[in-house]
Structure formats: C-alpha cells, structure tokens
N, C-alpha and C positions, 0 to 999 in steps of 0.2 A: 503493499500499500504506499502510496507517494505521501510525501509531507502534506502537499496542499490537500488531498482527500482526508488525511488524518485530521487537519485543522478544521475542516468542513464538518466533519462528524462531530467533533468536539464541540463547536458551536451550537450545533443542533441538539445536543445532549445535555447541556447544562444551561439552566435559567438562571435568574438574578438571586432567587432565595436560595438554590443549591450552592451558587459561586460564594454567597456571603456566609453560609454555613461552614465554608472550608477556608476562609481567608486567613483566620489565626494560624490553623494548622499548615497553611501554605507558608506564611511568613516564618514559622519556626521550623520549616523543612520536613514536616511529618507526613505529607501526602505521598502516596503511591504514584507511580509516574503516569499512569493513565488519568487519574484525577488531577494531578498537577498540570497536565498538559490541557485537559478540558478547562481547568479554572483560568490557566493563562490565555487560551483562546478567547474566552468570554470577556476577560479584562480588556482585550484588544478592541473589542467592538462595543462596550458598554461604559459610557462615561460615568454613569452614577456608581457602578461597582468600582471603577477606577478611582473615584473620590474616596469612597469608603476604604479602599484598600490603602490609599496613601495616608489616610487619617490613623488607621490601625498601625501601619508602619511607623509613623511619626510617635504615636503613643508608645509603641513597643521600645523604640529608641530612646525616649525620655525615660522609660522606666528602667532600661539598663543602665543609662548614665546615672539615674538617681541610685541604683544599686552599687555603683562603683564609687560614688560619693560617700556611701554609707558603709563600706568596707571594713571599718576599724571597729566593729560591733564585738564585744566579748561572747565567748560561748556560754550558754545558760547554765545556772547554778545547778540544774538537775545532772549534768555531766560530772561536775565536781562531786556531789553526793554520791554519784554511782560509783566513781573510782574510790573515794573514801570508805564507802561500805565494803568495798573489796580490798581493804587494808593496804592500799598503794598510796604513796606519797604524791601529792598533787603537783609539787614543783618538779619532781624527778620525771614525772610522766608528761610533762609539757601540757598542762591542762588548759592554758589560754591560747586561743587562736583567733583568727580573723573570720568573721561570718560575713559572707558577701551576701547583701539583700539583692534579690532579683525576681523577676515574674517568671513563673512557670505554669502554663495551662494545666499540665497533668497533676502535679502536686501530690505524687503519692508517697507514703510511708509505710515502715514495717518494723516490727520488733521482735525479739526473740521469745518463745514461749515462757509462760510463767516460771517453769521449773528449770529453765537454762541458767547454767553457771558461767559466770564471766570468767574467761581464762586470761585474757589481756586486753589492754586499751591502746590504740593508736590514734592520735589525733593528727589532723593536717597542719602540723607545726613544723614538719621537716619533710624534705623532697622525697626521702625513702618512704615514709608513711603515705604520702600523696600517691607515689607509684604503685604501693601495694593495694590501695583502694582501687585505683584505675585498673590494675591487673584483675583483680576480682571481677570487675563490671565488664571488662573486655572478655573474659572467659565466659561470663554469663550471656553476652551477646553471641559469642560463637556457639554456645551450647544450643541456644535457642533459635539459631538459623535453620532455615530450610524446613520448617514445620509443615505437616500436612494438616494438622488440627490443633485446637486448644479449647479447653473448657475452663472457665473460671466461675467460681462460687464464693460469695462474701456477704457482707451485710453493711447497710448504710443508714445513716440517720437522715431521715427524709419522709416526706409525706408519699403514701403509697401511690397515688395518681400524679404527682407533680413530675417535672422534668427529670430526665435521668441523671443529670449533673448537678440538680438542686440539693443543696446540704442544708440541714436544719438541725443545728446543735442540740436544741431542746426537745426534739423529737425522739421517739423510740427507734431502735434499728428495725429494718425491714430487710428481707433478702433481695439480693441482686445478682443476677447471673448471665453469663455471656458463653454462648457457643459459636465458634468460628472455624468454618472449613477452608482451608487454603487451596486444596488440590482434591480432585481434578477441576472442580468448578468451585470458584469463590462463593460462599454463602455464609450468612451469619444470623444470630437471634440474640436480643437482649430482652431481659424481663425482670420486672419487679411486680408486686402484687396488683398495682392499678393500671399498668400500662405495658405493652409489649410491641417490640419492633423487630421485624422479620425482613431479611432479604434472601430470596429464593434462587439467586442467579440471573433473574429476569427483571424483577421489579422489586420496589422496596416499600414496605407497609408499616404504618403505625396504627395502633388501636389503643385508645384511652378508654378503660371501662368506665360506664357499661354500654356506651352507643355512639362513640365518636372515632372516626377513622380518616386517615389521608394516605394517598399513594402517590408514589413517584414512579413514573414509567420508565425506569432504568435500574440497573443493579449499582447501587451506590455503595462505595467502600465504607462509609459511615454516613449516618443521617440521624435527624431527630434528637440531637443533643447526646449521642452516644459516643462522640469522639474520644473522651477520656478513656473509655473501657477498650475501645479499639487500640489506642495508644499502649495500654498493657498488654493486650493480646498480641500486638505486633511488636513482641518484646525486644527482639534483635535490634530493630530500627530504633526503637525508644532508647535502648541503653547506649547505641552508638551516638545518638543524637546528644545524650546528655554527656558522654564522654567528650564529645566535640567542644560543648559548652564550658566543660571544666577546663579542657586544655587552653581554650581560646581566652577564657575570662580569668582563670586562677581561682575558681570556686572552690571554697573549702568544703571537705567533707570528713567524716569520722569513719574508721574502721575498727570493728571489734571482733574477736575471735571467741565463739561461745560453743559450749556443748549443749545440744538440744535434748529435749525430753525423750527423743529416741536414742540418745547415747552417741549421735553421731555429730561430727564437728561442722560448724556453721560459720560462714563469713557474714557479717552484718555491716552494710554500708548505709550511712546516715547522711542525709542532705537537709539543710535549712532552706526554706523558700518564703519570699515576701512578695506579695502581690503588687505592691507599689501604690495601693488605694489607702487613702487616709482613713482614720478611724470613724470619721463622720460620714463617710460614703454610704449611701443607701444600700448598695450592692456588695459592700465589703462582708465577706464570708457568707455570701449566699450561693455562690458556686465555686467550683475548685480552682477556676481561673481568676477569682477575685478574693481568694483566702490567703491568709498566711498559715503556712503549714510546716509540720516536720514529717519528713518522709524517711523510711528505712527499708532497703532491701535485704532480704534475709536469703542467702544463697547456701545450697548444700555443697560441702567441700568435696564430696565424691563424684558427683555429676556436673557440678558447677551451674545447676539450673536454679533460677528463682523458686523459691519455696512457699514464701508467704509475704504479705505486705500489710502495712496498716498507715492511715494518714490520721494525724492530730492537727486539729486546727487551733491558732492562738486567737484569743479574744481577750478582752479588758478582764474578763473574770478568770483568766488562766487558760490552761491547755486542755482539750478534750479529744477523746477518740471519735472519729467521725465515720471512718471506713475501715473495715477489715476484710482482707482477702485471705481466706484460710484454705482454699482448694484450688490448685492448679493440676489439671490433667493435660499431659502432652502426648499428641500424636494417638489418641484414642478414637476408634471409630464412633461417628455420630450418626444416629438413626436418621433417615431422610425424613421422618415425620416432625422432627424438631422445626425444620424450616418451612413447614405448612402451617397456616393459620385460618381456622374456621371462625368467620364473624356472624355475629346475630343478624337475622333478617331486618331488625329495626335500626340498623347501624345508619348513622348520619355522616356523610362524607364532607370533607373540608374541600371547597373549590376556590376558584379565583373570584375576587370582588368584581362586580359588574358596574359599568358606567350608568347611571341613573338619569333619567330624563331632566330631574332638577338637580343634577350632580353639583353643579357650581356652588349652590348654597350650602350643601354640605362640606365642601372642600374648603370653603371659606371660615369654617367653625374652628374655633380654638379647641385644644384638648379638653379644657374644663367644660365647654359647651357641648362637646360630643359625650362626655362622661354624663352629664345631666340629662341629654337627649335620650341616652340608652336607659338609664334608670327610669326615667319618667315613662318611657314607652313600656317598660316591663311592669311598672306599677299599674298601668292601664291595660295590660296584657295586649297590646298592640304588638304582635310579633312581626308582622311585616315591617314596621318602623324599626324595631330593636334589631332586625336582622341586618340592617344597613351598617351596624357597627359591630355586630357579633354574629358571625355566620359560619357554620350552622348553629342554630339554637336547638339544642337537643331537649329531649322530653325531660331529662333531670334538670337541666337548667331553667327551663320554663316553670317547672314545679317548684324549684327554690325561690326564682325571683319573681314570679307572678304576684301581683298584689301588693308589691313592697311599696314603703313611703320613703322618700329622701328626706333625710335629716340636715345633710349638710355636704357641698362639694367644695374643697379647698383649692387654692392655686397650686399649679403643677411644680414639680421639681425633677431635677435630673441626676443622674450618676456620670462619674468620669466614663465609665464603660458604656453606658447607655447613649451618651452623645454620640458615639461612633455609630451605633446602629439607628439613630433617630428616635428613640423610645423616650416617652415622657410619662411620669408618674403623677397620678391625679389622686389626692386623699379623698376619701368619701366616707359618709356614715349613713347607713340605711337601716330601716326596721323591716324585717321580714314579716309576712303575713302571720306566721306562727309566734310572733312576738320577739324573736331574737334580734338582737342589736348587732349589726356587722359594721367594723370600722377597719378599713385596710386602705391599700393604694392600688388603683386601677392602672395597669400598664397599657399605654396606647402608643400605636406607630401610625405613620400615614402610608397608606398603600401607594405603591410607586406609580401605578397605572391611572387609579381614579383620584389619587390625592385626597381620599377621605380616610379620618381617623378609624382604626380598627383595633379591637381588643386583643391584646397579646398575653394577658395574665392578670392575675388579680381579682378574680370573681370567686 
C-alpha cells in the first residue's frame, strides 16, 4: 500500500472525537504506529484539532519545566521510617535524594505484599543505584515483549458507572478488569460493575448500564477513557517510555530488594509523580492524569515480569491507596466470548448532535443559560427540549430528573485541564421530585458542528 493510500484511509477512519481522545497519548509517545498515523493524518486537515494539539503540547512543556524547577524536593518521611524500622542507618544509606516533579498520565504504583521482608534499600542518590533500577525496568520491558495476550484484574476507588479513569478517594473499591489479545487479531475488553467497553477486531462499543451505548465503527486501540489500562497492558512499551523519560530528565526512582510472601525475591521500583495542577484546581485528583501519585513496580526476580502494582494518591489529608493491580496473566488463552457483548433491547444509542431550525439561538447561549434551560425542561418533562442539551435521554435519566425544581444555577468555572478541551463547569442545586436535594457541577462542552452546549458529565 502506498503512503498516499495509507494517509487517505487514515483520514477517513479517525474523526475529531477519536483524535482528541488520543492527543495526550500521542504527545507522550504511547500510541501504536497505526493509531499515531491516523492521528497525524487527521491533524493535517483539521484546524480545530491542531489548535487543541498545540494547547496540550504547550501545557505539557510548561508542566515539565515546572517539574525541573521543583527538582530539589526531599524524599518523603515514610522512606526514612521504613529504613529505620529495618535497623538501617539513614545517613549511611543515603536517604535524602532529589524528587523530580513531573506530569505522567499513567501514574501507576505498586508495593510489596504485607508479609514481604525488606532485604535492602537503594535510593537514586548514586549512579550505581540508578543503573540498578533502570536495569530492573529494562529487563521487565524485555520480558513483556511480544505478548500474545494479557489479563489484568484489580480494584479501583471510583463510582461503578463513572469513567474508567475517574478516581474517587472517598469511594469504596470496585473491581476493574482488562482482557487484551494481541495476536492473531487485536481485541480487548475493559469492565467494571457499571460499564463495559469491548473492541472485537472490527468495531468498538461502550455500554453504560442500564441503557446507554455508543459505537465507533472501527477497531480502536483504546477508547472511552481506557487508555491508562492499555498503557499497563502494553507493558513493554510503557516501561520503555518511562525509561526514556528517566534517562532524558534524570528522574529519581528508588529500588528495594524484598522477599515476597511466596518466598521468592522481588525487585520493587518506586517512582513519585506530580500532576502539575495546583491544589485548588477542580480536576485535581479526579483522574490519573490530574493526580499526584506514588507508583511502585513489583517485579519477580526469576522471570523479570511485572507481578503487581498499586497507586497511591496524595492529597491534603495524606496518602491513600486508590488502585491495586493484584493479578496479571501473561499469554493465557482468552475465550472468544469475552469480546462479545449482548445489549438490552431498550438500549439508547449516543449519536451526533443535529443542527436545529432555530440552532442560532441555542448556539448563542452561555453555559449557565444552557444548564438552566436543560433543568427547567426536565422540570416540565419536556424531553424534546431537554434532548437539545443531553442526548440521548435514557429512561433512567428521565425518571430521575423528571419534575425537578431548580434552586440555583451559579457562574461557571474552569480547570487548567478543562480549558484545553473546552469544558466549563456550572454549579447547580436542584430538588428532585422525591425530595432529594442534589448539589453538584454540570460539565458542559460546545459541540464542534452545531456550536451548542451539551452535557459531558455531572448529572
């Protein structure tokens, strides 16, 4: 196939939504060759996506620069306490090191099992210790190369039906799972209790229980906010990407040698990560890409393979375990039924917004006006009007919002991250017909074709 034909196909197979879902991964070098080519081709012909790509690139560069300026931060007290509890002398072990603050969308962490015994501690205060940590990660990347399949099982603090990458430190853990087949045909499935995404080799489908679905008519390498799990599944590429970052920027890491509960020797590589967002930013610690985290890789010394992982999120109240990856199955056969999804007959399909006969008036609305118009329409149970801002309106949404009363609509605000994607958050307070008072922030975006505001979350 000629390069010209390849580019023509790429232009036809990636739209603006798909391109924007992949921009951050493109900038960080995490896309596979096919998706990267499709994204590049779309950017050549779409000025809107070019502008968003430039904005994200600028923010990424500013966050990295901010990280370099903050590189003289001391390692946290918990490292000192850990070494002291092992009867080691802090001064002799070089306990104080430099912590490079940086942005990392994946942000994953791991720790040894509770029964693990600390054998020795190495901090990146010496070139030798850094070389040892890099060697462990390099071996892990090599061991995970050329996989035919991988299965990940873990648990995440989040709402069962919320986005796959949404993190909620105050929520209970819910199970989250990924199956990925690399050969002979690429397929994957990501699932948690309230939503599931499946790519069967031909198309990609999202189902949000009980009655909402969206379909992409292509085999997407990742979609629907699943990128962070795919980054773990594509382990060799992820580790190599992080190794390149460590070598390029001098990012400090720590390496510990431990004996696991199974009696086998483990190598644990720990990396600290900062999102670059201020503590007052609305999206701080709401997604992995906007969270300050501690991540640790636990490798088996016999196989060199990654064995488990955990993510801890930092907040004003301290550190909290947010994600635990406790099962990784390499090259195990996956049943074809895993990549099939049966939907209920009553499912509602997400479609493109249509230009209205009186579209100009709606396009002239502010986000606050759009929020009020939506809620007032729900209060009247005028679903045709409400659908102009939130489509589709499922039976469950109608049942919840029908007959509501608007108490207040506040002025919108933004986040550093949301400015890139054009989102505004409108505070609202409503009273549902069952008497419940609901107070939250409605996320609104402008549709690129109709220029009307539409609901992107917060209901």
